[in-house]
MIVEX-808916 format. One record per residue: residue number from 0; x negated, y negated, z negated of N, C-alpha, C in turn. Coordinates in steps of 0.2 Angstrom, whole numbers. Layout:
N
+-----+-------+-------+-------+-------+-------+-------+-------+-------+-------+
: seq :    nX :    nY :    nZ :   caX :   caY :   caZ :    cX :    cY :    cZ :
+-----+-------+-------+-------+-------+-------+-------+-------+-------+-------+
: NUM :     X :     Y :     Z :     X :     Y :     Z :     X :     Y :     Z :
...
+-----+-------+-------+-------+-------+-------+-------+-------+-------+-------+
# end
This chain:
90
+-----+-------+-------+-------+-------+-------+-------+-------+-------+-------+
: seq :    nX :    nY :    nZ :   caX :   caY :   caZ :    cX :    cY :    cZ :
+-----+-------+-------+-------+-------+-------+-------+-------+-------+-------+
:   0 :    19 :   -49 :   118 :    18 :   -43 :   114 :    24 :   -42 :   110 :
:   1 :    26 :   -36 :   109 :    32 :   -35 :   106 :    31 :   -33 :    98 :
:   2 :    36 :   -32 :    95 :    34 :   -31 :    87 :    31 :   -24 :    86 :
:   3 :    34 :   -19 :    91 :    31 :   -12 :    91 :    24 :   -12 :    93 :
:   4 :    22 :   -17 :    97 :    15 :   -17 :   100 :    11 :   -19 :    94 :
:   5 :    13 :   -24 :    90 :    10 :   -26 :    84 :     9 :   -22 :    79 :
:   6 :    16 :   -18 :    78 :    15 :   -13 :    73 :    10 :    -8 :    75 :
:   7 :    10 :    -6 :    80 :     5 :     0 :    83 :    -2 :    -3 :    82 :
:   8 :    -4 :    -8 :    83 :   -11 :   -10 :    83 :   -13 :   -12 :    76 :
:   9 :    -8 :   -15 :    72 :   -10 :   -18 :    64 :    -8 :   -14 :    59 :
:  10 :    -5 :    -9 :    60 :    -2 :    -5 :    54 :    -8 :    -3 :    50 :
:  11 :   -14 :     0 :    53 :   -18 :     2 :    49 :   -22 :    -3 :    45 :
:  12 :   -23 :    -9 :    48 :   -26 :   -15 :    44 :   -21 :   -16 :    39 :
:  13 :   -15 :   -16 :    39 :   -10 :   -19 :    34 :   -10 :   -13 :    28 :
:  14 :   -11 :    -7 :    30 :   -11 :    -1 :    25 :   -17 :    -2 :    21 :
:  15 :   -23 :    -3 :    24 :   -29 :    -3 :    21 :   -29 :   -10 :    16 :
:  16 :   -26 :   -16 :    18 :   -25 :   -21 :    14 :   -21 :   -19 :     7 :
:  17 :   -16 :   -15 :     8 :   -12 :   -12 :     3 :   -17 :    -8 :    -2 :
:  18 :   -20 :    -4 :     1 :   -25 :     0 :    -4 :   -30 :    -4 :    -7 :
:  19 :   -32 :    -9 :    -4 :   -37 :   -13 :    -8 :   -34 :   -18 :   -13 :
:  20 :   -27 :   -20 :   -12 :   -24 :   -24 :   -17 :   -23 :   -19 :   -23 :
:  21 :   -21 :   -13 :   -21 :   -19 :    -8 :   -26 :   -26 :    -6 :   -30 :
:  22 :   -31 :    -6 :   -27 :   -38 :    -4 :   -30 :   -40 :   -10 :   -35 :
:  23 :   -39 :   -17 :   -33 :   -40 :   -23 :   -36 :   -36 :   -22 :   -43 :
:  24 :   -29 :   -20 :   -42 :   -25 :   -21 :   -47 :   -27 :   -16 :   -53 :
:  25 :   -28 :   -10 :   -51 :   -31 :    -5 :   -55 :   -37 :    -7 :   -59 :
:  26 :   -41 :   -10 :   -56 :   -47 :   -13 :   -59 :   -46 :   -18 :   -64 :
:  27 :   -42 :   -23 :   -62 :   -40 :   -28 :   -66 :   -36 :   -26 :   -72 :
:  28 :   -32 :   -21 :   -72 :   -27 :   -19 :   -77 :   -31 :   -16 :   -83 :
:  29 :   -37 :   -13 :   -81 :   -42 :   -11 :   -86 :   -47 :   -15 :   -89 :
:  30 :   -47 :   -21 :   -86 :   -52 :   -27 :   -89 :   -49 :   -29 :   -95 :
:  31 :   -53 :   -29 :  -101 :   -50 :   -32 :  -107 :   -48 :   -39 :  -107 :
:  32 :   -50 :   -43 :  -102 :   -48 :   -50 :  -102 :   -43 :   -51 :   -96 :
:  33 :   -40 :   -46 :   -94 :   -35 :   -47 :   -88 :   -30 :   -52 :   -88 :
:  34 :   -29 :   -55 :   -82 :   -24 :   -61 :   -83 :   -18 :   -58 :   -82 :
:  35 :   -12 :   -58 :   -85 :    -6 :   -55 :   -85 :    -3 :   -58 :   -79 :
:  36 :    -3 :   -64 :   -78 :     0 :   -67 :   -72 :    -3 :   -64 :   -65 :
:  37 :    -9 :   -65 :   -65 :   -12 :   -61 :   -58 :    -9 :   -55 :   -57 :
:  38 :   -10 :   -50 :   -63 :    -7 :   -44 :   -63 :     0 :   -43 :   -60 :
:  39 :     5 :   -47 :   -63 :    10 :   -47 :   -61 :    13 :   -49 :   -53 :
:  40 :     9 :   -54 :   -51 :     8 :   -56 :   -45 :     6 :   -50 :   -40 :
:  41 :     0 :   -47 :   -42 :    -1 :   -41 :   -37 :     3 :   -36 :   -38 :
:  42 :     6 :   -33 :   -43 :    11 :   -29 :   -45 :    17 :   -30 :   -40 :
:  43 :    19 :   -36 :   -40 :    25 :   -39 :   -35 :    24 :   -38 :   -28 :
:  44 :    17 :   -40 :   -26 :    16 :   -39 :   -19 :    15 :   -31 :   -18 :
:  45 :    12 :   -27 :   -21 :    13 :   -20 :   -20 :    20 :   -17 :   -20 :
:  46 :    24 :   -19 :   -24 :    31 :   -17 :   -24 :    35 :   -19 :   -18 :
:  47 :    33 :   -24 :   -15 :    37 :   -27 :    -9 :    33 :   -23 :    -3 :
:  48 :    27 :   -23 :    -4 :    23 :   -22 :     3 :    24 :   -14 :     5 :
:  49 :    25 :    -9 :    -1 :    26 :    -3 :     0 :    32 :    -1 :     6 :
:  50 :    38 :    -3 :     3 :    43 :    -2 :     8 :    42 :    -5 :    16 :
:  51 :    39 :   -11 :    16 :    38 :   -15 :    22 :    33 :   -10 :    26 :
:  52 :    28 :    -7 :    22 :    24 :    -2 :    27 :    28 :     3 :    29 :
:  53 :    32 :     7 :    25 :    36 :    12 :    28 :    41 :    10 :    33 :
:  54 :    44 :     4 :    33 :    48 :     1 :    39 :    44 :     1 :    45 :
:  55 :    38 :    -2 :    44 :    33 :    -3 :    51 :    31 :     4 :    53 :
:  56 :    30 :     8 :    50 :    27 :    14 :    51 :    34 :    18 :    55 :
:  57 :    40 :    17 :    53 :    45 :    21 :    56 :    46 :    18 :    63 :
:  58 :    44 :    12 :    64 :    46 :     9 :    70 :    40 :    10 :    75 :
:  59 :    34 :    12 :    73 :    29 :    13 :    77 :    30 :    18 :    83 :
:  60 :    26 :    18 :    89 :    27 :    23 :    94 :    20 :    27 :    95 :
:  61 :    15 :    25 :    91 :     9 :    29 :    91 :     9 :    32 :    83 :
:  62 :     5 :    38 :    84 :     4 :    41 :    77 :    -2 :    38 :    73 :
:  63 :    -1 :    38 :    66 :    -6 :    35 :    62 :   -12 :    41 :    61 :
:  64 :   -16 :    40 :    57 :   -21 :    45 :    55 :   -19 :    48 :    48 :
:  65 :   -13 :    46 :    46 :   -10 :    49 :    40 :    -9 :    57 :    41 :
:  66 :   -12 :    61 :    36 :   -10 :    67 :    37 :    -5 :    70 :    33 :
:  67 :     1 :    71 :    36 :     7 :    73 :    32 :     6 :    81 :    29 :
:  68 :     3 :    84 :    33 :     2 :    91 :    31 :    -2 :    93 :    25 :
:  69 :    -6 :    88 :    22 :   -11 :    89 :    16 :    -6 :    89 :    10 :
:  70 :    -9 :    88 :     5 :    -6 :    88 :    -2 :    -2 :    82 :    -3 :
:  71 :     3 :    82 :    -7 :     8 :    77 :    -8 :     3 :    70 :    -8 :
:  72 :     6 :    64 :    -7 :     3 :    59 :    -8 :     2 :    57 :   -15 :
:  73 :    -3 :    54 :   -18 :    -4 :    54 :   -25 :     0 :    47 :   -27 :
:  74 :     2 :    47 :   -31 :     7 :    41 :   -34 :     6 :    40 :   -41 :
:  75 :     7 :    34 :   -44 :     6 :    33 :   -51 :    11 :    27 :   -52 :
:  76 :    13 :    26 :   -58 :    17 :    20 :   -61 :    13 :    14 :   -63 :
:  77 :    14 :     9 :   -60 :    11 :     4 :   -63 :    13 :     1 :   -69 :
:  78 :     9 :    -4 :   -72 :    11 :    -7 :   -78 :    18 :   -10 :   -79 :
:  79 :    20 :   -12 :   -73 :    28 :   -15 :   -73 :    32 :   -11 :   -71 :
:  80 :    30 :    -4 :   -70 :    35 :     1 :   -68 :    36 :     2 :   -61 :
:  81 :    32 :    -1 :   -56 :    32 :    -1 :   -49 :    28 :     6 :   -48 :
:  82 :    29 :     9 :   -42 :    27 :    15 :   -39 :    22 :    13 :   -35 :
:  83 :    15 :    16 :   -36 :     9 :    14 :   -32 :     7 :    20 :   -28 :
:  84 :     7 :    21 :   -21 :     6 :    26 :   -18 :    -1 :    26 :   -15 :
:  85 :    -5 :    32 :   -14 :   -12 :    33 :   -13 :   -11 :    38 :    -7 :
:  86 :   -10 :    36 :    -1 :   -10 :    40 :     4 :   -17 :    43 :     5 :
:  87 :   -17 :    49 :     8 :   -24 :    53 :    10 :   -25 :    52 :    17 :
:  88 :   -31 :    49 :    20 :   -32 :    48 :    27 :   -37 :    53 :    29 :
:  89 :   -37 :    54 :    35 :   -43 :    59 :    38 :   -50 :    56 :    36 :
+-----+-------+-------+-------+-------+-------+-------+-------+-------+-------+
# end
């Protein structure tokens, strides 16, 4: 199996994992007893994971279910200044 084959089959799973991490981060950030160390690690993961997903997507040979024609991707600035993207899926 080539890297492109793996990208084609696993991109959606990786992207969903990113969204789950992002959702957990947002919930934890609102908790009154949030652990700053955990928040910092999750923010770091998101900051590194996002451009990696972009690179994987750019090398895929199949289309994703991502709808580029809809409204722009929602994005927010996280607690540590990272940009968090929320793509819209079908």
